[in-house]
N, C-alpha and C positions, 0 to 999 in steps of 0.2 A: 484569394488569401492563404501563407503557408506558415508555419508553425515550425518550433525549434522544442522539441522537449527533450527533457537535460534531467535526467534518473539520478539518487546518490547514490555511492559506493560503499562496501561495507568501512565499515572507520567511521561513521553519516549517522548510522543510529545511536538512537536513543529510547531512554524507555515512555511510555504514556506519548508515545510517537504516533499517527494516524488517527486518534482517539478522538477528538473534537471530531475530528473529519466525521468519524463514526455514529461521533452523533447526533449529529447538525443531517450527516445525512441520508438516506434508504441505502441505495446506491453502494456507500461507502462500506454501511454498516453489513451489506449483504455480499460482498466483495470480501472480510473476515473468516463471513460464518460457512463460504463454500471455501477459504483457506483450512479451513478446522476439519469443517469434512472429504476432502483434498490425501490433509497428513497422516488421518484420521488419531493427533492430539491434537490441547487446545493452548497452539500457538498467539492468541490474540492472548489466552492472560499472562507473559512472557512477554509479550510488547506490550501490554499496556500497565502489567505489574511488576514486573521486573525478574528474580533481580539485572542489577544492569551485566556479570556478569556472563549469568547464562545466555542473554541476551548476545553480546556480544561473540560466543559462541558461532566458528562460521557454518554452524547445522544451521542455524538461527535466524541469525544475523539476516542471513542473504534471499529465505524467503522473508524474512517478516521487510526486508524492504522491498522486495515484487511487490507484496503485499500493499504496501501502504503509495507505492508511486501506480498499480491499475487500481486503486481505493482512489486515488485522487482523479488518475485518465479516465472511471466513473461520473465523479460524479460530474466534469468539468461537458462530456457527452451529454449527458441529462438537466446541464443545470446551463451551460451556456451552448450548444447546441453543437460542441465541438466531435470530429471528427477521426481521429487516429486515423486511421485507411486510408481516409478520405484527406485530410488537412497535411497532415506531414509529406515533408516530398523528401526525407531522410530517417529509414527506422532501423 
């Protein structure tokens, strides 16, 4: 079976996105922790708490959307056995 993954772009970010996913699934939470460690800051705080004006800035919105998208993929991988590299035909 093939899958198509469509990821959101800038303008779709909202304060609080990904929080329920991270609260429910360890692999999603780990993605946010990795992003914060890699950036040397607490991007997760901006994503989950805002303010919206700060999240909307390109330098925050782009990595925030990437983090939420990757967190969703990690949950699909661990909970549903989806393997993006194996199952997606166009990446």
